[in-house]
N, C-alpha and C positions, 0 to 999 in steps of 0.2 A: 270901120276900124275893128270891130269885133271879128269880122270875117277875116281880116288880115292877121289878127293875133292868132286865130285858130290855125290859119294856114302856116304861119311861122312856127307855131308849136308842133304842128304835124310834121313839118320839115325837120325840126330839131329831133323829134322822136325817130324819124326815119334815118337821119344821119347817125344817131346813136346806135341804132340797130346795125347799121352798115358797118360802123367802126368796130362793134363787138364781134361781128361775123368775121371781119378781116383779122382781128386779133386771134380768134379761135383757129382760123386757117393757118396763121403763122406758127401758133403753138403746136398744132398737129404736124406741120411741116418740119419744125425743129425737132419734135419728138421722134418722128420717123427718120430724120437725118441722123440723129445721134444713135438710134437703135440699129441702123443698117449695118454698120461695121461689125456688130457683134456676130452676125450670122456667118460672114466669111471667116471670121476668126475661129469660130467653133468648128466649121467645116474644115478649115485649113489645118487646125490642130489634129483632127481625126486623120486626115490624109497623111500628115507628116508622121504620125505614129505608125501607120501602116508601112510607109516608105522605110522607116527605120527597122521595122520588123522583117521586111523582105530580105535586105542584105544579110541579116542575121541568119535567116533560114538558108539563104544561098551559101553563106559561109559554112553553116553546119553541113550542107550538102557537099561542099568542097572538102570538108574535113572527113566526110564519110569514106571516100576512096582510101584515104590514109589509114583509116581504121581497118578497112577491108584488106589493105596491103599488109598491115601489121598482123591481122588475123591469119592471112595467107602465110606470112613468114613464120608465124607461130606454128601453124599447121605443118609447114614444111619442116620446121625445127623438130616437131614431134615425129613427123615421118622419118626424119633423119635419125631421131633417138629410137621409134618403134621398129623400125626396121631393124633399128638396133639390130636387127638382127643381123644385123651386120656386125661390125667391130667397133666398140665404143672408143671414141677419141682417136680413131684411125689406127689403133693398136690391134695387132692380130693375136688372138688368144691361141693357146695350145689346143691340139686336137684331143678331144675327150673320147673315152671308150664308146660311149653311147652314140657318138657321131660317126663312128667308123664301122664300115662293113669289112669284116676280116675273113679272108679265104686262104686256103693252103693247097698247093698242088705239088706233085712230084716233078722235079726238074733234073733228075739224074741223067747225065749224058753217058752213053756207052763208052767204055774205055777209061772213065774216071776211076781213081782208086777208092773213092767213097761215094755215098749217096748224097743227094741234095733235095731239100724241100724248100720251096719259095712261099713265103707268107706275104700277102698283099693287103694293104690298108687302103680302102676307098672312102673318101670324104663324102658323107651323105648328110652333113649337119646343116646345109643351107647357108653356110658362111665360109669364108676363108679361115684356115687354121694352120698352125705351124707344128711341125713334128721333127724331132732330131734325137740322136743318141741311139741307144740299144733298147730293144724290147725285151721283156722278160719272157723266157721260153722254158717250159718244163714238159718233159715227156712223162706220161703215165705208163708205167711198165708193170710187168708181173712181179718185179722185185721192189716196187715202190716208185716214188717220184724221182725223176732225174733232171737236174737243172743244167741247162746249156751254159757253157763258158763263152765269154766274149773273145772275139778274135784279136781285139786291140787295134783294129783299123781306125783311122781318123773319122770323126763324125762331121756331117754337114747339116745345116738347118734347111728344111724343105717346107715351103708354103704350098699347101694343097688348096686349090680352089674347089668349090663344090663340084663333086663328080669326078675329080682327079684322083689318081692312085699313086702309091709308092710301095716298094717292096724290099724285103731283105731275105737273106739266105740262111738256112740251117743246114749244116753239113754233119754227117755222121758216118761211122765205119760200117761197111757192109759185112754181114755175118756169113763168111764163107768157110767157117771152121768145120762145117759138117754137123755140128751139134745143134741142139734146139735153141741155144742162145737165150737172150732176154726178150720176151715178147712185149711189143709196144701196143698199148691199148688206147692211147689218146694223146692229144696235144693241148697244152694250155698256154695262151699268149696274153701278155699284159703290155699294152702300148707304153712307150716311154713316159715317165713322170706321172703314171696313173697307177691306181691300186685295184681297179676293177678289171678282171680278167675275162677272156673269152675261151670257151672250150670248143675244140674242133676235132674232127676225125683225123687220124694220122694217115696221110696219103702215101708215105714212103714204104720202104721195106718193112716186113712184118716183125723182124727181130734185129736185135743188136748182138754183137759178140760178147761173151762174158769177159769182163775185165778183171784185172788184178786189184782194183780199188785204188789205183794211183791217181785217179782224177776222171772227170767226165770226158767221154770220148766225143760228146756232141758239142759243136761249136755254133755260135750265132754271130752273124755280121751286123754292122750298123744299118740304120734305116737308109735305103738307097743303094745298098750293096748288091741288089739283084734287080733285074728288069731295067728297062729304060737305058740299056747299054751297060748296066752294072754287072 
């Protein structure tokens, strides 16, 4: 009987140990089972953040051409304004003295009752400019300065592109009196609507006849009155 009791007791201990081991296994299994979803959740969160970040970068990249386009437009706008050198707002400004190359040549035709000098304005300002009206013309003479009188012909507005020219005529009486007359020493020309003058050598006859003081014998025509069929 004692042997049987010992055997039964041993079996009971073994059964208890087996039951404890099974419980521990279940606990470990449940613990691992509850912890497992945490890892995918964490990894998934990280991946989702990156995915959201990528479209944002892509969007910024897409926005970049627009900025480049705006910058280009701005640059073109500045080009349109620096160029400026051109004409602001599409308006053509008047020709300035400093933009004009001024020359004078004798254009007297044999048989004409008087002499003619043609003065030419050439646009060298790098932009289109407008010119119209009468230029100021003064002859430097041995008797002082002599201002030319306007002929009274109608005026026309002329737009000169860079490098283009326009001319007008100065007419004067030829000294055929046999006397020394009034010696001409120079020519001063002032473009229309300008105050700055240009001094030139006089290319015409050397003298004018002496007048009775009733008025200037020298006449000036409007811009465009000579050359180009004028």
